[in-house]
C-alpha positions as CSV (number, residue, x, y, z in Angstrom):
1,M,0.7,101.3,106.0
2,S,-1.7,98.5,107.1
3,R,-2.2,97.6,110.7
4,P,0.9,96.0,112.1
5,H,0.9,92.4,113.5
6,V,0.2,93.0,117.2
7,I,1.9,90.8,119.8
8,G,0.4,90.9,123.3
9,L,3.3,90.2,125.7
10,T,2.5,89.1,129.3
11,G,3.8,87.1,132.2
12,S,3.4,86.9,135.9
13,I,5.6,88.9,138.2
14,G,9.3,87.7,138.2
15,M,8.8,85.7,135.0
16,G,11.1,87.8,132.8
17,K,8.5,89.9,130.9
18,S,10.5,93.1,131.3
19,T,13.6,91.4,129.9
20,A,11.7,90.0,127.0
21,S,10.2,93.5,126.3
22,R,13.8,94.9,126.3
23,L,14.9,92.1,123.9
24,F,12.1,92.9,121.5
25,R,13.2,96.6,121.5
26,E,16.8,95.6,120.9
27,A,15.6,93.6,117.9
28,G,14.1,96.8,116.5
29,I,10.4,96.1,117.4
30,L,8.3,99.0,118.7
31,V,7.0,98.3,122.2
32,W,4.1,99.9,124.1
33,D,4.5,99.5,127.8
34,A,1.2,99.6,129.9
35,D,3.0,100.4,133.1
36,A,4.8,103.4,131.5
37,A,1.5,104.6,130.0
38,V,-0.1,104.6,133.4
39,H,2.8,106.5,134.9
40,A,2.4,109.1,132.2
41,L,-1.3,109.3,132.8
42,Y,-0.7,109.8,136.5
43,A,2.1,112.4,136.1
44,R,1.5,116.1,136.6
45,G,-0.7,117.2,133.6
46,G,-1.5,113.6,132.7
47,A,-5.0,112.7,131.4
48,A,-5.9,110.7,134.5
49,V,-5.1,113.3,137.1
50,E,-8.3,115.3,137.1
51,P,-10.6,112.2,136.8
52,V,-8.7,110.6,139.8
53,R,-9.0,113.9,141.7
54,E,-12.8,113.8,141.2
55,L,-12.9,110.2,142.6
56,H,-10.6,110.8,145.5
57,P,-9.0,114.3,145.9
58,Q,-6.5,113.1,148.5
59,A,-4.9,110.9,145.9
60,V,-3.6,113.9,143.9
61,G,-0.7,116.1,144.8
62,L,1.6,118.6,143.2
63,K,3.3,116.0,141.1
64,G,0.1,114.3,139.9
65,V,-1.5,111.2,141.3
66,D,0.2,110.0,144.5
67,R,0.4,106.2,144.2
68,N,0.8,105.8,148.0
69,A,-2.3,107.7,148.7
70,L,-4.1,105.8,145.9
71,N,-3.0,102.5,147.4
72,D,-4.2,103.6,150.9
73,W,-7.6,104.5,149.4
74,I,-7.8,101.1,147.6
75,A,-6.8,99.2,150.7
76,G,-9.5,101.0,152.8
77,D,-12.4,101.0,150.3
78,P,-13.5,97.7,148.7
79,E,-15.1,99.7,145.8
80,A,-12.2,102.0,145.1
81,L,-10.3,99.8,142.7
82,A,-13.3,99.2,140.4
83,R,-14.1,102.9,140.4
84,L,-10.4,103.8,139.6
85,E,-10.2,101.2,136.8
86,S,-13.5,102.5,135.3
87,V,-11.7,105.8,134.8
88,V,-8.1,104.7,134.0
89,H,-8.7,101.7,131.8
90,P,-10.4,103.7,129.0
91,L,-7.5,106.2,129.0
92,V,-4.9,103.4,128.8
93,A,-6.9,101.7,126.0
94,A,-7.0,105.0,124.1
95,D,-3.2,105.4,124.5
96,R,-2.6,101.9,123.3
97,A,-4.9,102.4,120.3
98,A,-3.0,105.6,119.4
99,F,0.3,103.8,119.6
100,I,-0.8,101.1,117.2
101,Q,-2.4,103.7,114.8
102,R,0.8,105.7,114.5
103,A,3.2,102.7,114.5
104,D,5.2,102.6,111.3
105,S,6.3,99.0,111.6
106,D,5.2,95.5,110.5
107,I,5.2,94.2,114.1
108,V,4.5,95.9,117.4
109,V,4.5,94.6,121.0
110,L,2.0,95.5,123.7
111,D,3.6,94.9,127.0
112,I,0.6,94.3,129.3
113,P,1.1,92.6,132.7
114,L,-2.6,91.9,133.1
115,L,-3.3,91.1,129.4
116,F,-5.7,88.2,130.2
117,E,-7.1,89.8,133.3
118,I,-8.4,92.9,131.4
119,G,-9.4,91.0,128.3
120,A,-6.8,92.6,126.0
121,D,-5.8,89.2,124.6
122,S,-8.8,89.4,122.3
123,S,-7.4,92.5,120.5
124,V,-4.0,91.1,119.6
125,N,-2.8,88.8,116.8
126,T,-0.4,86.7,118.9
127,V,-0.3,86.2,122.6
128,V,3.2,85.7,124.0
129,V,3.6,84.5,127.6
130,V,7.0,84.7,129.3
131,S,7.5,82.0,131.8
132,A,10.1,80.4,134.2
133,P,9.9,77.7,136.8
134,A,8.2,78.7,140.0
135,E,11.4,78.5,142.1
136,I,13.2,80.9,139.7
137,Q,10.2,83.3,139.8
138,R,10.1,83.2,143.6
139,S,13.9,83.9,144.0
140,R,13.7,86.8,141.4
141,V,10.8,88.4,143.1
142,L,12.0,88.0,146.7
143,A,15.4,89.5,145.7
144,R,13.6,92.8,144.9
145,P,14.0,95.6,147.4
146,G,11.1,95.8,149.8
147,M,9.5,92.6,148.7
148,T,8.0,90.3,151.3
149,E,6.4,86.9,151.1
150,E,3.1,88.5,151.9
151,R,3.4,91.1,149.2
152,F,4.5,88.5,146.7
153,A,1.4,86.3,147.6
154,S,-0.9,89.3,147.3
155,I,0.5,90.2,143.8
156,L,0.1,86.5,142.7
157,S,-3.4,86.4,144.0
158,K,-4.4,89.2,141.5
159,Q,-2.8,87.5,138.5
160,L,-4.0,84.5,136.5
161,P,-1.9,81.5,137.4
162,D,1.2,80.9,135.1
163,A,-0.1,77.5,134.0
164,E,-3.3,79.1,132.8
165,K,-1.5,81.8,131.0
166,R,0.7,79.3,129.3
167,A,-2.3,77.2,128.3
168,R,-3.9,80.3,126.7
169,A,-0.8,81.6,124.9
170,D,0.0,81.3,121.2
171,V,3.7,81.3,122.1
172,V,5.5,80.6,125.4
173,V,8.9,82.1,125.7
174,P,11.0,80.5,128.5
175,S,13.2,82.9,130.5
176,V,15.6,80.8,132.5
177,T,18.6,82.4,130.7
178,I,18.7,85.6,128.7
179,D,20.2,83.7,125.7
180,E,17.3,81.3,125.7
181,T,14.8,84.2,125.8
182,R,16.6,86.1,123.1
183,A,16.7,83.0,120.8
184,H,13.0,82.4,121.2
185,I,12.1,86.0,120.5
186,D,14.4,86.2,117.4
187,R,12.8,83.0,116.1
188,L,9.3,84.4,116.7
189,I,10.1,87.6,114.8
190,R,11.6,85.7,111.9
191,S,8.5,83.4,111.7
192,L,6.1,86.3,111.7
193,R,8.0,88.0,108.9
194,D,8.3,84.9,106.9
195,A,4.6,84.0,107.2
């Protein structure tokens, strides 16, 4: 089978990207999840465990990479994140490429929260940005357990602004209601298959 049509799915925190990802799955589309891939790489026996141990031994425990220890290291060392990304990003990219290679489907979705920030938008056929008004985003995020205004602001500071993501998107999927999101996704899938 030829290479599938690759959709890069992204959206800032609280915009409904996880819901959109689930709706693509429900429509029968194969979805690769960047966050799940990183979790697998960090789990005991995962491909990132030994490289992370070489960078910062205290960040690895019996269950693999300890995210709290990793976050403490990153918070205390301005060079830590770049060093970590230099090890983890190639492993994630290899996992993503293997997913596309073995996909037996005409369309696949790559669910990548930082699609633009890591430059992965250049390797997909269609960029889909999930978006909602700022007040809806804010209420969704602040309703999450343990979320604070400061943490929300910190997360947003590391993400491309929503307006810029929408401007760079091939398709913007609104996510105010699940029915609206589902209708846009179904229409996109039909249009790709009819093209």
